[in-house]
N, C-alpha and C positions, 0 to 999 in steps of 0.2 A: 351511518355507521362510520367508524373511523378505525385506522391502524396507527400505531406509534412506532417509530425507529430512533435506535441510538447508534451514534458514532462515536465510540470511545477513543480519543486520540490521546497523544502524550502532553498536549497543550491545553485542551478543553474536551467537553463533551457536548457534541451537537445532538439536539433532539428536534425530531420532525413528526408532526401529525399530518396525515394524508386522508383524503376522502377514500373510503374502501371501494367504491363503486368506479369513480372516474380516475382515481389516483392523483388528483389535484392536491397541490401542497396547501395545507391550512396555515401552517406555521412552522418555521425553523428558528431555534435559539441556540445560543451557546451558553454553557454553564461550566465554570464560572466565567464572568464577563471578563476578567483578567486571566492571564495564564496560570495553569496548574504549576506547582513547583516540581522539579526534578532534583533529586537528592544525589549528590556525587561525591562519595566519601573518599574516592581516590580519582586520579586521572583516568578517563575514558570508562568510569563506571557511571551508571544511570539507573535510579530506583524511583519508585513511587509507592505510596501506601495504598494498597487495594480498597481499604475501607473509605478511603476519601473519594474514590471513584463513585461508590455506592451512595455517599451523601450528596454528591452533586448530581447524581442521576435522580435522586428522590427530590431534591430541591428544584431541579430543572423541569422534572414532570409537572409537579404542582403549579409551577410558573407557567408552563405552556398551557395547562388546562384552565388557569385563571385567565390569562391574557386572550385566550379565544372564547372563553364563557362556553365551552362545550359541556355537554353532559358526559362526564367520564364514564357512566355506565355504557355508553354507546361506543367505546374503544374495545375492540374485539379481538386484538392479536398484537403481538409484539415481535419485531425483528431487532437483531443486535449485529452491529459491526464493531470491530475493535482492532486496536494497534496489535500488528503481528508480532510472534517470535518471542513474547515475554513469558516469564515463568512466575506463577502463583503457587505456593505451596501452603496446605492448611493441615491443622490437626484434626482429630476426630469430631471435635466440635465445629469444624468448619471454620475456625479463626485462623487467619494468616500467621505463620510462623516467623515471617521476616517480610520486609517490604518486597514488592516485586521487582524482579531484574528485568528491566523493559528492553525493547527492541534494539534501542542505540547503545546499549551497554556492551563493551567489547572486551570484557574479562576473560570470556571462554574462547578467544580466538585460538590460541596455541593448543587447547584441548582438542578442538575440531580439526585443526591441521594435523596434529598427531594421528587422530583417528582415521583421517583420510589417507594419510601415508601408510598405515599399519593395515588398514582394512582393504585398501587398494582402490585405485580409480574405477577399474571395471566392475567391482562389486557394488560401489557408490552409486555409479552412474547408472547401472542396469537396475537396481533394486530401489535406491532412494531418490533417483534422479537428481541427486545434489551431493555435493560435499557435505559432511555433518556440520562443518562450519561453526559461526558463532551463534547458533540457534537454541531452541528451547532444550533439547536433550543435552547438548554440550554445557548448557547454564546449570542444568541439575547435576550434571556431574562435578561441576565446580563446587556446588553446595556440598555434595558428598565429600569432596577432598579437603574443603577449608573450613566447612562448619558442620563436622560429624555429628555433634549434639542435635543440631537442628534436623539433619537429615534423618537421624533415629526417630524423630518425632513426627514425621510427615506420615499423614493418612493418604492423602491424595495430592497429585500435582495436576495444574490447570493451565490453560491459556487464559489470558485477560477476559476474553468474552465469556469463558466457561465460568469464571468466578462470578460475572455479572448475572448469567442465567442462574447459578446457585442461589444468589442472593434473592432473586425473584421467586424461585421455585422451591427452595431447600432441597434440591436434588443436585448431586454432583455428576456432571455427564459432560463429555466431550463429543467432537466430530471428527470424521475422516479429514474435513478440511483443516481442522486445528492441528490434528496430529501430523498432517504433511507439512503445515507450516512450521512446526517444531523439529522436522526431520525425524519423525518417529513412524512414518508410514512406509510399508514395504509395498510398492506398486506392482512388482512382478508376482508376489504372492497374494496380494490383496488382503493385508492384515497388518497388524501392529508388528514393526521390525524388532522382533525379540532378540535377534542376532546382535543388533546394535545396542540394546539394553544390556545384554550379556557382556558385551565388550566393555561397557562402562560400569558393569557390576552394579546395575540399577535394578531394583526389585520391580517385576512387571506389574505387581499388585497396585503400585502407586498410580497406574493408569486408570482414568475413570471409565465408566461404562460409555459405550458409543451409542449415539442417537444420530437418526438420519436428518438431513435438511428437509424443509417443507413438510414436515409432519409434527405432531404435538410432541414437544420436548419436555414438556412440564408446565404446570399452571402456577399462577401467581398465588402465593400463600397468604393466609390471613396476615401474618406479621409484615410481609412485604407490601401488601394493600394498604395497611395502616401508614407504613412509612412513605410510600410512594404516591397514594392517592389513586392507583389503579384498581379496577375491580377485581375481587376475589375470583380465581378460577379461570381468567383469560389465558390463553396458551402463548408460549413462546414456540414459533414455528420455523424460525431461521436465525442462523448466526453464521458469520464469516469474518475472516480478517479484512482490513481496510483495503487493500488492493483488489483482491477477487470481489469484494462487495462494490468498489468503485466501478469495475468493470460490469457488475450487474446492474448498476445504476445507469449505465450507458448503453444498456442492451447488447453487452458483449457476452454471448453465450454459445457461439458455434465456431467450428474449425475455420481459421482464417480471420477472425475478427480480432482487432487490437485497440485496447484502451491506452489513452496516453494521458499523463499528468505532468504539468509543469509548474510545480510549486517551488518551495525551497531546494528540494531535490526533484529530480525528473524520473518519470517510471514509464517504462513501456511493458505492457501486460498482454501477451498473445495467447489466445485460446488456441489449443491444437488437440488432435486425437492421437498424435505421435507420442508414444510413450518411451521415447529415446531421447538422449541428450549427448552431444558431443562436447558441450560447452558447460559441464556441471559445475565448473570452479568460476564461471563468469556470469551464468544464467541460472536463476532458482525455478524450480518447477514444483507447483503445488496443485492438490485436488481443487478443481474449479468447483463453483457452488452447485452446479447441476450433473457432477460426476455421479455415474451409476456403472455397474459391473458391464451393462451391455453398451454404454455410450461413455467411455472413460475420457472426459474432457479434462485436459490438464491446462493450467495457466502458466506460461513461462513468462518470468519477471525479470527485467534488466532494469538495474536502478543507476541513476547518474547523480552522484551526490553533489558535484559542482554544476548546479544549474541555476534556478531563480535567485539563490543566495549570491551568485555572481552579480546579477543585476541589481539586487537590493544593495549591495556593497558599494556599486557605482552611485546608486541614488543617494546613499548617505554622504559619500565622500567626494562627490562632485557637487553637492549641495543643491540637487534639483528639488523642486517642489512636489513633483509626481512623476509617476511612470508615463503619463500621457505626454508630459513635456518632454521626456527622454525620447518617447517613441516619435513625436514630432520632429525633434531635432534629427534624430537617425534617418527620418524618411527624406531629408534633404541630401544624404550622402549616397552616393551609387553603390550598387552591388559590389561586394568585395572591400569595401571600406576604403578605398585608394590604397590598398596593401597592408592595411593593419589587421593583425591577426591576434585574436584573444583566445587562449587555452583557458577553459573555465574551471579546471579541476583543482579548486583550491579549498576543498572542504574535506581533506582526509584521504584515506586510501580509496581508491575506486576498484570495485570488484570486477568491473567490465574490462579494466586495464590490467587484469591478473593482480589485483590488490596493490598495484604500484601506487605511491603517493608522488605525483610528479608536480604538484602546486599549480597554481595559476600563473599564466604569463601573457604579458603584453608585448608583441614582437612587431618589428619593423616600423616603429614610430619615428616620425620625422616632424621636428619641431616647426618647420617652415611650411608644412603642408596640413597637419592634422590637428584637430581641436576637440572639444567635449563630444560633439555630435559624431565624430568618427569613432571615438570609443564606445559610444551607445550602440552604434550599428555594429561595430566589431564584436560587442559582447552579445548582442542577440543573434548575430550569425554564428559566432563560436558555439553558444548553447544549442542552437538549431543543427549545427553540423555534429555536435555531440550525440543528438538524437538520431541523426542520419547514420552516424557511425555505429551506434546501438543497433539501429535496424538492420545493418549489414551482418552483425553478429548473429542476429535472430535468424536471418535468412540462412546463413551458413549452417546454422543448427537445424536445418530443414524444417523451418517455420513458414507455413503458407501465410500470406498476407493479403486479404481481400478488401478490407475496409477499416478505417481508423477513426474512432471517435474520441473526443475529449471534452471535458467540462469547460464552461465559458468563465475561466478565471486565470488569473496569474498570467503566464506567458502566452497562452493561447488568445488573450486579448490583442496581442501585438500582430498586426498584418505581416510585418516584416518577418517575424519569427514563423508564423504559421504558413505563409507563402514559401518561405525558404524550405521548410521541411516537406510540404506538400509536392513542392516542384522537383526536389532532388529524389524523393522515394517514389514518385510518380503515382500517387494515390490522392483521391480527395479526402479532406478532413473534415468530419461532420462535428459541429459544436452544439453542445446540449447545455441548458441551464438547470442543473440538478446538484445535489450533494449526496454524500455518502449516508447520511441519515435519512433522507428521503427514499433513496434506493432500499435501505433496510426495512422502512415502513411499507413500501409497496410489495416488498418480497413476501410479507405475510400472505398476500393474495395469491401466491404461487402454490399454495397448498392443493389447489385444483390441477396444477401441472401445465396450465396453458400458457406456455412461454411466448407464443405468437401474440395472444391478446396483450400480455404483459408489455411486449416491444411496441405495440401499437400505441398504448397509453403513453409510453415515454415520447415516442415521436410527435404525439398531439400535444401534449403538455410541455415539452422541453426544448424542441428543436429551435435552434437560433439561426445558423447560417452554415455554409460550406466554403472551405477554401480550395480552390480548384488549382491543380498545376499550371504553371505559366508556360505558354507555349516556347518562348525564347528561353530555353533551358541553359545554353552555353555560358553566360556570365555566371550562374549559380554553380555549374560544374567546375569552372575554372577557379572561383573562390573556394569551393570545397577541397579541390585538389590541392591547393596553395595551404589551406588549413591543415589537411590530413598529413601532408609532407612535414609541416611544422612539428605536429603531434608526434609522428613517428621519430623524428629526430631526436626528441625529448625522452621517448620511451627507449630508445637504443642506448641512451647514456645511462639508464637506471640498471 
């Protein structure tokens, strides 16, 4: 028997099939093979057609079944991961009324900022654990203000994962996870934040029925079966945003466990039982996948926009053939890069820097001493230092840190990067070879609630290595203090 998992990103959809007993990966594919298009009608806008997601899911599902030559009737459950914070709105027939306003669209920033100011920091921090920000609720308010005829025709609003679940089951539902990602969940009252909807003058009837995770959330319809190739009647039992799902994929489920991601952007996602936040404007808090009333686990997410994109920029502009070549050159440069400092925040405003946009900077460059290898080392160190800086913010927000796990991709393949982070934070970093789609597929098995057994399968199938803090910490501390001093000088100028 098998489980199938989907990870709906903004560039592609990953589809994974796993063995339901062992958790072993059978196949993981991307659909489409090239990137999905993002429509940007105005600067800082980003939209995608929800129906195109479904078309790629159907095409990719059929391809995965064909390439593995498995019997589709032996696929017994579905898990869904998806790009967070997006808005999908449909009419009574379930047809999208407009393209989805996706996570990286920033048109609603001012709406969220105004709400935060007028509703108050204390109210938002204690009940939402977040500023309303540029999230789904604020995006829906934008539609109401700017497209009133579209708003008037809305039957239900959804997150991207809710739309995929609807296409499979013909039932419109959502989850606490999704509502928290859209900043629509009141943690204090443990219900929909109707007071925020009232403030935005949004009809509460637009919110779909809530279903729990790790239960039957609806089954594949006859129509969806014909389009996707999956058996009629198999259930969806799990859905979550991509970052909570990435944490689940790494067995990050308990207080003090942290998932780290080092891709184009960097993410620290720390699971905690502490339903308070002093940093609601710099850290986002979301219902974690295993949240219950008796065990209210929350994921505190800190995003670093200027992360892997910095290293990729160097790869392209220094004309290196590969990241491996860059890493090799950097390994010949001492800790601290002989004084060169790179500030990596060149990918727009940084929420963890209180939404300041300070840009990227190369500092202390000496033409008589430094070369390309110094720039590579300084870039890796600068990105690593930004992770450490973010970890300090999480700790200041009363977040426990006991273990850190990361996927075996992108920046965490670099020993310089991983050793620098591990040494400065003082914790081992465990590396696992997994993906969000695999995690979503395996999550189907959690309908039995056995999280310990789930974690054992991840360790058995996916563990790669550990990075252990280096005993001689002084050179790392000196380099970090130098980097932090330069960062704070820049921040004080803004």
